[in-house]
C-alpha positions as CSV (number, residue, x, y, z in Angstrom):
1,M,-80.2,94.1,297.0
2,K,-77.3,96.5,296.6
3,S,-74.0,97.3,298.4
4,T,-71.8,100.2,297.3
5,D,-69.4,99.7,300.2
6,G,-67.9,96.2,299.5
7,G,-71.2,94.5,301.4
8,N,-71.4,96.2,304.7
9,N,-74.6,98.0,304.0
10,W,-77.3,97.1,301.5
11,T,-80.4,98.4,300.1
12,S,-83.0,96.6,298.4
13,G,-86.1,97.0,296.1
14,V,-88.6,94.7,294.2
15,V,-87.2,93.6,290.9
16,K,-90.1,91.5,290.0
17,Q,-93.0,90.3,291.9
18,N,-94.8,86.7,291.5
19,I,-91.9,85.0,290.3
20,S,-92.4,81.1,290.4
21,P,-93.7,80.3,294.1
22,S,-93.8,76.7,293.3
23,S,-90.1,76.3,292.7
24,E,-88.5,73.7,295.2
25,P,-85.2,75.1,296.8
26,V,-83.3,73.0,295.1
27,Q,-84.4,74.9,292.0
28,L,-82.8,77.8,293.5
29,Y,-79.7,78.2,290.9
30,P,-77.2,80.5,292.3
31,Q,-75.8,81.9,288.9
32,T,-78.9,84.3,288.1
33,I,-77.2,87.7,288.3
34,A,-74.5,89.2,286.3
35,A,-73.3,92.8,285.7
36,D,-71.8,94.4,282.5
37,P,-68.2,94.8,282.7
38,T,-68.3,97.8,280.3
39,N,-70.9,99.4,282.3
40,T,-71.0,98.6,286.2
41,N,-74.7,100.3,286.5
42,R,-75.9,97.7,283.9
43,I,-77.2,94.6,285.7
44,Y,-79.0,91.6,284.6
45,I,-81.0,89.0,286.5
46,S,-82.6,85.9,285.0
47,Y,-85.6,84.4,286.3
48,L,-88.9,82.3,286.0
49,D,-92.4,83.3,286.2
50,T,-95.3,81.5,287.5
51,S,-95.5,79.3,284.3
52,N,-91.9,78.7,284.4
53,N,-91.1,80.9,281.2
54,L,-87.5,82.4,281.4
55,Y,-87.0,86.3,281.7
56,C,-84.2,88.8,282.1
57,A,-84.8,91.7,284.4
58,L,-82.4,94.4,283.4
59,S,-81.2,97.9,285.1
60,S,-79.3,100.6,283.6
61,D,-79.1,102.6,286.7
62,G,-77.2,100.4,289.3
63,G,-80.4,98.6,290.3
64,N,-82.8,101.5,291.0
65,T,-85.4,100.8,288.2
66,W,-85.9,97.7,286.4
67,S,-87.5,96.4,283.1
68,S,-87.8,92.7,282.0
69,S,-87.8,90.9,278.5
70,R,-88.5,87.4,277.8
71,V,-85.7,85.3,276.8
72,E,-87.4,81.9,275.4
73,N,-90.5,82.9,273.2
74,T,-90.7,79.4,271.8
75,A,-94.4,77.9,272.2
76,N,-94.7,75.2,274.7
77,V,-91.3,75.6,276.2
78,T,-90.8,75.7,279.7
79,V,-87.8,76.1,282.0
80,L,-86.0,74.7,284.8
81,G,-82.4,75.6,285.6
82,H,-80.8,78.7,284.2
83,A,-77.6,80.6,284.6
84,I,-76.7,84.1,283.1
85,I,-73.2,86.0,282.5
86,T,-72.0,88.8,280.6
87,G,-69.3,89.0,277.9
88,L,-66.2,91.4,277.7
89,N,-67.9,93.4,275.1
90,G,-71.2,93.8,277.0
91,A,-73.1,90.9,275.3
92,V,-75.7,88.8,277.7
93,Y,-75.7,85.2,277.5
94,V,-78.0,82.5,279.2
95,A,-77.7,78.7,279.4
96,Y,-80.9,76.9,280.6
97,T,-82.8,73.7,281.1
98,A,-85.5,73.6,278.5
99,V,-88.7,71.4,278.8
100,V,-90.4,70.5,275.5
101,G,-93.3,67.8,276.0
102,G,-91.8,66.3,278.8
103,L,-88.3,66.0,277.4
104,T,-85.2,68.2,278.4
105,N,-82.4,69.8,276.6
106,L,-79.6,72.6,277.3
107,R,-80.3,75.6,275.2
108,F,-78.7,79.2,274.9
109,S,-79.8,82.5,273.9
110,S,-77.9,85.8,274.0
111,S,-78.6,89.5,273.6
112,T,-76.4,92.3,272.0
113,D,-78.7,95.1,272.9
114,N,-78.1,95.0,276.7
115,G,-80.9,92.6,277.2
116,V,-83.8,94.2,275.5
117,T,-84.1,91.5,272.9
118,W,-82.9,88.2,272.6
119,N,-81.7,86.1,269.5
120,S,-83.4,82.7,268.6
121,P,-82.4,79.8,271.1
122,V,-79.5,77.6,270.1
123,T,-79.9,73.9,271.2
124,V,-76.5,73.1,273.0
125,D,-77.4,69.6,273.9
126,A,-80.5,67.8,272.2
127,N,-80.2,64.7,274.2
128,N,-83.3,64.1,276.3
129,G,-82.3,64.5,280.1
130,A,-79.5,67.0,279.4
131,G,-78.9,70.4,280.8
132,Y,-79.6,70.0,284.4
133,Y,-78.1,72.6,287.1
134,P,-76.2,74.7,284.1
135,S,-73.3,76.9,285.4
136,M,-71.6,79.4,282.9
137,A,-67.8,81.0,282.6
138,I,-66.3,83.0,279.8
139,D,-62.7,83.4,279.2
140,S,-60.4,86.3,278.0
141,A,-61.0,85.3,274.5
142,N,-64.7,85.4,274.5
143,Y,-65.1,81.6,274.6
144,L,-68.0,80.4,276.5
145,Y,-68.1,77.2,278.6
146,V,-71.0,75.4,280.3
147,S,-71.0,72.6,283.0
148,Y,-74.4,70.5,283.3
149,Y,-75.8,67.4,284.2
150,Y,-76.9,64.7,281.5
151,A,-79.5,62.7,283.6
152,Q,-79.7,59.3,281.8
153,T,-77.8,56.3,282.6
154,T,-75.2,57.1,279.9
155,G,-75.1,60.4,281.0
156,G,-72.9,62.3,283.8
157,L,-71.3,65.6,284.1
158,M,-70.8,67.2,280.8
159,F,-69.2,70.1,279.4
160,A,-70.1,72.6,276.5
161,K,-68.0,75.0,274.8
162,S,-68.5,77.9,272.2
163,T,-65.8,79.9,270.3
164,S,-68.2,81.7,268.4
165,S,-70.2,83.8,271.0
166,G,-72.9,80.8,271.3
167,A,-73.5,80.4,267.5
168,G,-72.1,76.8,267.7
169,W,-71.2,74.3,270.4
170,S,-69.3,71.2,271.0
171,T,-70.0,68.9,274.1
172,T,-67.8,66.8,275.8
173,P,-68.5,64.0,278.6
174,V,-66.4,65.0,281.7
175,K,-67.3,62.3,284.1
176,T,-70.0,59.8,283.0
177,N,-72.4,57.7,285.0
178,D,-71.2,54.2,285.8
179,G,-74.8,52.6,287.3
180,T,-74.2,55.4,289.8
181,V,-74.8,59.4,289.4
182,S,-71.7,61.3,288.7
183,G,-71.9,65.5,288.4
184,P,-75.0,67.0,289.5
185,F,-74.9,70.5,291.1
186,S,-71.7,71.5,289.4
187,S,-70.4,75.1,288.9
188,I,-67.8,76.3,286.6
189,A,-64.9,79.0,286.6
190,V,-62.1,79.7,284.3
191,T,-58.9,81.4,284.6
192,T,-55.5,81.9,282.8
193,N,-54.6,78.7,284.4
194,G,-57.7,76.3,283.3
195,I,-60.9,75.5,283.6
196,Y,-62.5,74.1,287.0
197,I,-65.6,72.4,287.5
198,A,-66.6,71.7,291.1
199,F,-69.6,69.2,291.4
200,Y,-71.2,66.6,293.7
201,N,-70.5,62.8,293.1
202,P,-73.0,60.8,295.0
203,R,-72.0,57.4,296.2
204,G,-74.3,54.4,295.9
205,Y,-77.0,56.3,293.8
206,T,-79.0,54.4,291.3
207,V,-79.4,56.0,287.8
208,I,-83.0,55.8,286.2
209,A,-84.1,57.3,283.2
210,G,-84.5,61.0,283.2
211,G,-83.0,61.2,286.7
212,Y,-81.7,59.1,289.7
213,T,-82.7,58.1,293.2
214,E,-82.0,60.3,296.1
215,N,-80.2,59.2,299.4
216,K,-77.7,62.2,299.7
217,D,-74.5,60.4,300.6
218,G,-71.6,61.4,298.6
219,T,-68.6,63.7,298.0
220,V,-67.5,67.1,296.4
221,Q,-65.2,66.9,293.7
222,L,-63.4,69.1,291.4
223,I,-62.1,68.2,287.9
224,S,-59.9,70.6,285.7
225,S,-58.8,71.2,282.2
226,I,-55.5,73.1,280.8
227,D,-56.3,72.7,277.2
228,T,-59.8,75.0,277.1
229,G,-62.0,71.7,277.6
230,V,-60.4,69.6,275.2
231,S,-59.6,67.2,278.1
232,F,-60.0,67.0,281.5
233,S,-58.1,65.3,284.2
234,N,-56.8,65.6,288.0
235,L,-60.0,64.3,289.6
236,V,-59.4,65.7,293.2
237,T,-62.1,64.9,296.2
238,I,-62.1,68.4,297.7
239,D,-63.5,67.0,301.1
240,S,-63.2,63.4,302.1
241,N,-66.3,63.4,304.4
242,T,-69.4,62.2,303.0
243,Y,-72.7,63.9,302.6
244,T,-70.9,67.1,301.2
245,G,-71.3,68.6,297.9
246,R,-75.1,68.8,297.3
247,A,-74.7,72.8,296.7
248,T,-71.6,74.0,295.2
249,A,-70.1,77.5,294.2
250,I,-66.6,78.1,292.5
251,A,-64.6,81.2,292.3
252,A,-60.9,81.0,291.0
253,S,-58.2,83.6,290.2
254,G,-55.1,82.3,288.5
255,S,-53.9,79.0,290.5
256,S,-56.1,79.9,293.3
257,V,-59.2,78.0,293.4
258,Y,-62.2,78.3,295.9
259,V,-65.2,76.1,296.7
260,A,-68.0,76.7,298.9
261,Y,-70.3,73.6,299.5
262,G,-72.8,72.1,301.7
263,L,-72.7,69.6,304.4
264,Y,-76.0,67.7,304.5
265,K,-75.9,64.7,306.5
266,D,-79.8,63.9,307.7
267,E,-82.7,65.6,306.9
268,G,-84.4,67.2,310.0
269,A,-80.8,67.2,311.9
270,A,-80.0,71.0,311.9
271,T,-76.4,70.3,313.6
272,D,-75.6,68.5,310.4
273,N,-76.4,70.8,308.0
274,R,-73.6,73.4,307.2
275,L,-71.9,75.4,304.3
276,K,-68.2,74.8,304.3
277,F,-65.6,76.5,302.4
278,A,-62.2,74.9,300.8
279,S,-59.3,76.4,299.3
280,S,-56.5,75.6,296.7
281,S,-53.2,77.3,295.9
282,N,-51.9,74.9,293.3
283,G,-54.9,74.8,290.7
284,G,-56.9,72.4,292.4
285,L,-54.4,69.7,292.8
286,N,-55.2,69.6,296.5
287,F,-57.0,71.6,299.0
288,T,-57.5,72.8,302.6
289,V,-60.9,72.6,304.1
290,R,-61.0,75.9,306.3
291,S,-63.5,74.5,308.7
292,A,-66.8,72.9,309.1
293,E,-68.7,76.1,309.6
294,L,-67.4,79.6,307.8
295,T,-67.9,81.3,311.3
296,T,-69.4,79.9,314.4
297,G,-72.3,82.1,313.8
298,L,-73.4,80.3,310.4
299,A,-77.1,80.1,310.5
300,V,-78.2,76.3,310.3
301,T,-80.7,74.9,308.1
302,N,-83.3,73.0,310.0
303,N,-86.0,71.4,307.7
304,K,-86.2,68.2,305.4
305,S,-85.3,70.4,302.7
306,G,-81.7,71.2,304.6
307,L,-79.1,72.1,302.5
308,N,-81.1,72.8,299.5
309,Y,-81.9,76.5,300.7
310,L,-78.2,77.3,301.0
311,S,-77.9,78.0,297.3
312,P,-74.6,79.6,297.5
313,A,-73.1,81.8,294.8
314,M,-69.3,83.1,295.0
315,V,-67.2,85.3,293.0
316,F,-63.4,86.6,293.0
317,Y,-62.8,90.3,292.9
318,S,-59.9,92.3,292.8
319,P,-60.6,96.0,293.0
320,N,-57.5,98.1,293.1
321,G,-55.3,95.0,293.1
322,I,-57.0,93.6,296.5
323,G,-58.3,90.2,295.9
324,K,-61.7,89.5,297.7
325,L,-64.0,86.7,297.9
326,Y,-67.7,87.7,297.9
327,L,-70.0,84.7,299.0
328,V,-73.8,84.9,299.5
329,Y,-76.1,81.8,300.5
330,A,-79.6,81.5,302.3
331,G,-79.3,80.4,306.0
332,D,-81.8,79.5,308.6
333,S,-83.9,77.5,306.4
334,G,-84.2,80.3,303.6
335,A,-85.3,83.0,306.5
336,N,-82.1,85.3,305.9
337,I,-79.7,86.1,303.1
338,V,-76.1,86.0,304.3
339,F,-73.3,88.0,302.5
340,K,-69.7,87.4,303.5
341,T,-66.4,88.6,302.3
342,S,-62.9,87.8,302.8
343,T,-59.7,89.3,301.6
344,D,-57.3,86.6,302.8
345,G,-58.4,83.6,300.5
346,G,-61.5,82.7,302.8
347,T,-59.2,82.0,306.2
348,N,-61.2,84.9,307.6
349,W,-64.6,86.2,306.8
350,G,-66.7,89.2,307.6
351,S,-70.7,88.6,307.5
352,V,-73.8,90.9,307.0
353,S,-77.2,89.1,307.6
354,L,-79.8,90.4,304.9
355,T,-83.6,89.8,305.9
356,P,-85.4,89.0,302.7
């Protein structure tokens, strides 16, 4: 779908039919669309086909027509999570969870010809269980950053960094598992003030090989770095209520940090499944939770998958010096796509419901 008036009106078209119908709602990764900063008519969407092969759909005319190219061509490799961004020079970057022979790892690929062809994949983290829920960011120096989850008892929230446009990577544990899970469903943002990672920190989970048990009790937290990811500190609980954070989206500008996340209390209890929003004006040192719902008209989720359907994505955009937050998510158990805008840091929101 496309809007040329800030989200008030939308047009839609089919990008690619028959993408993976077997994907569970939790696999609807939000960071799967990117626009070229050097050409606003050039748009990229990463997606999986029915065999979980990773593709990139590209448009050079503002979304009117589309073509596709396969990102990962290695035999016997399938893909789970994926995130796509563009560089300041127009290059396209994708980080993704690769599955080879039942083992997972974090991989990366790039394109320098507008997504027509893709360079050979680079393994960012070869540890089995690494690479879940990838999120990407890029700074003004063209440094690439990825937050992801390492699903092993010795794993947890991880951070990867490349200063060579993805040719080489370093990885750093941000928050390790300590008998309980720490770090799935992360989202990452970078500004001139630092790197910010929002993530889900379940409480009372038991880590098992290749994953963890699930009871959905936990909180949403944020951790930050002021030295391009050499070290992370200032761990902050964004919302002290439990059952928050199983889906996160982050945006930042300067010292302002914005996080959208889910409240997911009981499966099947529609009144307890909501999308929440919090903001910080001091670099994430503390947050103000704006409301239990973004607006009173927020569509609820109402089935056992509940919050998973929300799959929020958020960006900060500053056209003509006016700061805007754009937020999109799936509401009403995925029946509607909801787009919201705010020009006052998330205090007030305008809303448009988009029916798929």
